[in-house]
C-alpha positions as CSV (number, residue, x, y, z in Angstrom):
1,M,38.6,-3.1,-17.6
2,N,35.3,-4.9,-17.0
3,S,32.1,-3.2,-15.9
4,R,32.1,-4.7,-12.4
5,I,35.6,-3.2,-11.6
6,L,34.5,0.2,-12.9
7,A,31.4,-0.1,-10.7
8,L,33.6,-0.8,-7.6
9,I,35.8,2.1,-8.5
10,A,32.7,4.3,-8.8
11,A,31.4,3.1,-5.4
12,F,34.8,3.8,-3.8
13,T,35.0,7.3,-5.3
14,V,31.5,8.1,-3.9
15,S,32.5,7.2,-0.4
16,F,35.8,9.1,-0.7
17,I,34.0,12.3,-1.8
18,Y,31.4,11.9,1.0
19,G,34.3,11.4,3.5
20,L,35.7,14.8,2.5
21,N,32.2,16.4,2.4
22,H,31.7,15.9,6.1
23,T,34.2,18.6,6.9
24,I,33.9,20.8,3.7
25,A,30.2,21.2,4.1
26,K,30.5,21.8,7.9
27,D,32.9,24.7,7.3
28,L,30.2,26.5,5.4
29,M,27.4,26.3,7.9
30,P,25.8,28.3,9.3
31,G,28.2,31.3,8.6
32,I,28.0,31.2,4.8
33,V,24.7,29.3,4.2
34,K,22.2,27.6,6.5
35,P,21.5,23.9,6.0
36,Y,18.1,23.9,4.3
37,G,19.3,26.7,2.0
38,F,22.4,24.7,1.2
39,I,20.3,21.7,0.2
40,L,18.2,23.8,-2.1
41,L,21.4,25.1,-3.7
42,R,22.6,21.5,-4.1
43,V,19.5,20.2,-5.8
44,T,19.1,23.3,-8.0
45,G,22.6,23.1,-9.3
46,A,22.4,19.3,-9.8
47,M,19.0,19.6,-11.5
48,L,20.3,22.2,-14.0
49,L,23.4,20.2,-14.8
50,F,21.6,17.0,-15.3
51,W,19.0,18.6,-17.6
52,I,21.7,20.3,-19.6
53,I,23.6,16.9,-20.0
54,S,20.3,15.2,-20.9
55,M,20.1,17.4,-24.0
56,F,22.9,15.3,-25.5
57,Y,21.0,12.0,-25.0
58,K,17.9,10.5,-26.6
59,S,14.9,11.2,-24.4
60,E,13.2,8.4,-22.5
61,R,9.6,8.1,-21.5
62,V,8.9,7.2,-17.9
63,E,6.1,4.7,-17.4
64,R,3.2,6.0,-15.4
65,R,3.4,3.1,-12.9
66,D,7.0,4.1,-12.1
67,W,6.3,7.7,-11.1
68,W,5.5,6.8,-7.5
69,R,8.9,5.2,-7.2
70,F,10.6,8.3,-8.7
71,I,8.8,10.4,-6.0
72,A,9.8,8.0,-3.2
73,C,13.5,8.1,-4.4
74,A,13.5,11.8,-4.5
75,I,12.0,12.1,-1.0
76,F,14.3,9.6,0.6
77,G,17.4,10.4,-1.5
78,M,17.3,14.1,-2.1
79,V,15.0,15.6,0.5
80,L,14.8,13.7,3.8
81,N,18.3,12.3,3.4
82,M,20.0,15.6,2.5
83,N,18.2,17.9,4.9
84,S,18.6,15.7,7.9
85,F,22.3,15.2,7.2
86,F,23.1,18.9,6.6
87,K,21.0,20.0,9.6
88,G,22.7,17.3,11.7
89,L,26.1,18.5,10.4
90,E,25.3,22.0,11.5
91,L,24.5,20.8,15.0
92,S,27.1,18.0,15.4
93,T,30.6,17.2,14.2
94,P,32.2,15.8,11.0
95,I,33.6,12.7,12.7
96,N,30.2,11.9,14.4
97,S,28.4,12.2,11.1
98,S,30.9,9.8,9.3
99,V,30.6,7.2,12.1
100,V,26.8,7.2,12.3
101,I,26.3,7.0,8.5
102,T,28.0,3.6,8.6
103,L,24.7,2.3,10.0
104,S,23.2,2.5,6.5
105,P,24.2,-1.1,5.6
106,V,22.4,-2.3,8.8
107,F,19.2,-0.4,7.8
108,L,19.6,-1.8,4.3
109,L,19.6,-5.3,5.8
110,I,16.5,-4.5,7.9
111,L,14.7,-3.1,4.9
112,S,15.6,-6.1,2.8
113,A,14.1,-8.3,5.5
114,F,10.8,-6.4,5.3
115,I,10.6,-5.6,1.6
116,L,12.5,-8.5,0.1
117,K,11.6,-11.0,2.8
118,E,15.3,-11.9,3.5
119,R,15.8,-13.8,6.8
120,I,17.7,-12.1,9.6
121,T,19.9,-14.7,11.3
122,L,21.0,-14.6,15.0
123,L,24.4,-13.2,14.0
124,K,22.8,-10.4,11.9
125,G,20.5,-9.7,14.8
126,I,23.4,-9.3,17.2
127,G,25.1,-7.0,14.6
128,I,22.1,-4.8,14.3
129,T,21.9,-4.5,18.1
130,L,25.6,-3.6,18.5
131,G,25.3,-1.0,15.7
132,L,22.3,0.7,17.3
133,I,24.0,0.6,20.8
134,G,27.0,2.3,19.3
135,A,24.9,5.0,17.8
136,L,23.0,5.5,21.0
137,V,26.3,5.8,22.9
138,L,27.1,8.8,20.7
139,I,23.7,10.3,21.0
140,L,23.1,9.9,24.7
141,F,26.5,10.0,26.4
142,G,28.7,12.1,24.1
143,V,29.8,15.7,24.5
144,K,26.6,17.8,24.3
145,T,28.2,20.9,22.7
146,Q,31.6,22.1,21.4
147,A,32.8,24.9,19.2
148,N,30.6,25.1,16.0
149,A,28.5,22.2,17.2
150,P,25.6,23.6,19.4
151,N,23.5,20.4,19.9
152,I,25.5,17.3,19.2
153,P,22.9,14.7,20.5
154,F,20.1,16.0,18.3
155,G,22.6,16.3,15.4
156,N,23.6,12.7,15.8
157,L,19.9,11.7,15.9
158,L,19.4,13.4,12.6
159,F,22.4,11.4,11.2
160,L,20.4,8.3,12.1
161,V,17.5,9.7,10.1
162,N,19.9,10.3,7.2
163,A,21.3,6.8,7.4
164,I,17.8,5.3,7.3
165,S,16.6,7.5,4.4
166,Y,19.7,6.8,2.4
167,A,19.1,3.0,2.8
168,C,15.5,3.5,1.7
169,Y,16.8,5.4,-1.4
170,L,19.2,2.6,-2.4
171,V,16.4,0.0,-2.1
172,F,13.9,2.0,-4.1
173,V,16.2,3.2,-6.8
174,K,17.6,-0.3,-7.5
175,K,14.4,-1.2,-9.3
176,L,14.8,1.8,-11.6
177,V,18.5,1.6,-12.5
178,G,18.0,-1.4,-14.8
179,K,15.1,0.2,-16.6
180,Y,16.2,3.8,-17.3
181,K,19.4,5.5,-18.2
182,P,21.3,7.3,-15.3
183,I,20.7,10.7,-16.9
184,T,17.0,10.1,-17.3
185,L,16.7,8.9,-13.6
186,L,18.7,11.8,-12.2
187,K,17.2,14.6,-14.2
188,Y,13.7,13.7,-13.0
189,L,14.7,12.8,-9.4
190,F,16.4,16.2,-9.0
191,L,13.5,18.0,-10.6
192,I,11.1,16.4,-8.1
193,A,13.6,17.2,-5.3
194,F,13.9,20.8,-6.4
195,I,10.1,21.3,-6.3
196,I,9.8,19.7,-2.8
197,N,12.9,21.5,-1.4
198,L,12.0,25.0,-2.8
199,P,9.6,26.0,0.0
200,I,11.8,24.4,2.6
201,G,15.1,26.1,1.7
202,W,14.2,29.3,-0.1
203,S,14.2,31.7,2.9
204,E,17.6,30.4,4.0
205,L,19.1,30.5,0.5
206,S,17.9,34.0,0.0
207,E,19.9,35.1,3.0
208,V,23.3,34.2,1.4
209,E,25.4,37.3,0.6
210,W,26.8,36.2,-2.7
211,S,28.7,39.4,-3.4
212,V,31.0,39.0,-0.4
213,L,31.9,35.3,-0.8
214,D,35.7,34.7,-1.0
215,F,37.4,32.0,-3.1
216,N,37.5,29.6,-0.2
217,A,33.7,29.6,0.2
218,I,33.2,29.5,-3.6
219,W,35.3,26.4,-4.2
220,K,33.7,24.6,-1.2
221,L,30.2,25.4,-2.4
222,S,31.2,24.2,-5.9
223,F,32.6,21.0,-4.5
224,V,29.4,20.2,-2.7
225,V,27.2,20.9,-5.7
226,I,29.4,19.3,-8.4
227,A,31.3,16.5,-6.6
228,T,29.1,15.7,-3.6
229,T,25.9,15.9,-5.5
230,V,26.3,15.5,-9.3
231,L,29.2,13.0,-9.3
232,T,28.2,10.9,-6.3
233,Y,24.6,10.4,-7.5
234,L,25.7,9.7,-11.0
235,F,28.5,7.2,-9.9
236,N,26.0,5.6,-7.5
237,I,23.5,4.9,-10.2
238,F,26.3,3.5,-12.4
239,A,27.5,1.3,-9.6
240,L,24.0,0.0,-8.8
241,K,23.7,-1.3,-12.4
242,Q,26.4,-3.9,-11.5
243,L,26.3,-4.1,-7.7
244,S,23.6,-4.8,-5.1
245,P,22.6,-2.1,-2.6
246,S,24.2,-4.0,0.3
247,T,27.6,-4.1,-1.6
248,I,27.3,-0.4,-2.2
249,G,26.6,0.0,1.5
250,V,29.9,-1.7,2.4
251,F,31.9,1.2,0.8
252,I,30.3,3.5,3.4
253,Y,32.9,2.1,5.9
254,L,35.5,4.2,4.1
255,Q,33.9,7.4,5.1
256,P,34.9,7.6,8.8
257,L,38.6,7.0,7.8
258,V,38.6,9.7,5.2
259,A,36.5,12.1,7.3
260,A,38.6,11.6,10.4
261,I,41.9,12.2,8.6
262,Y,40.7,15.3,6.8
263,A,38.9,16.7,9.8
264,M,41.9,16.3,12.1
265,A,44.3,17.6,9.4
266,T,42.3,20.8,9.0
267,G,41.6,21.1,12.7
268,A,37.8,20.8,12.2
269,D,37.4,18.0,14.7
270,Q,39.2,15.5,16.9
271,L,38.9,11.9,18.1
272,T,37.8,11.2,21.7
273,T,37.7,7.9,23.7
274,L,33.9,7.8,23.5
275,R,33.9,8.3,19.8
276,I,36.4,5.5,19.4
277,I,34.3,3.1,21.6
278,A,31.1,4.0,19.7
279,A,32.9,3.5,16.3
280,I,34.1,0.1,17.4
281,L,30.6,-0.9,18.4
282,I,29.1,0.3,15.2
283,F,31.8,-1.2,13.0
284,T,31.6,-4.5,14.8
285,G,27.8,-4.5,14.5
286,V,27.9,-3.6,10.8
287,Y,30.5,-6.4,10.2
288,F,28.2,-9.0,11.8
289,A,25.1,-7.7,10.2
290,T,26.5,-7.7,6.7
291,K,29.0,-10.6,7.0
292,N,27.2,-12.8,4.4
293,K,25.7,-10.0,2.3
294,V,28.5,-8.8,0.1
């Protein structure tokens, strides 16, 4: 099996795990752990695992000129991205989160235009507009609250922040994946993320009553740390060695399908007419915006 096929499988697996995570993580908040505390748990667990794994690999030296990019990747990929997503998930719903996150490829296109000087055609411009309209439909006209979702519009707005920051992360980290080993990248990225997230999430993490957690909570927490954090970031770095950020972004389209099926199967969320309309606008917009990018 060639390396490109393995990279495509890795990218598919990442989006499949993220699709499940929309509901699994939602089930834990805020009853078991609050969002910022959850993120600190994620980055702490991932940092420890990546540093343990790195002991079995030859150490690499990071060039001084690359440290600013490491810091930028950590901020966009493991601080702003994670915190906005989990806080949004606490306030909104799994299906909303999986729909809005599909705007990441559109933001990747916009960033490429500014950073890589790629030209945005009329068709791509229409796609960007449609995608943003779809997101605004969810934010401005959707249900304001429902059970376990106290502020859906603001939560959806945070999903937009998540989509933008994730796109920034993919653009910034692309320059590093060809230069350093995945383990080298991730052990330092999560170390930086741990340092930044520590004052943000410590008070919420310290509130967790570990002694009373049942098996259901433990396996879900473990899934988020090991699968949603360690495996997805490792697989993403591996995939980026063979694929462009925009190609990686296309696999995000899988998330709403997986998230909707799992959320409805577990009774955590349901489809509505407005969500379907918003999803159609977003998917159509993303299709036009990325039509010639894959």
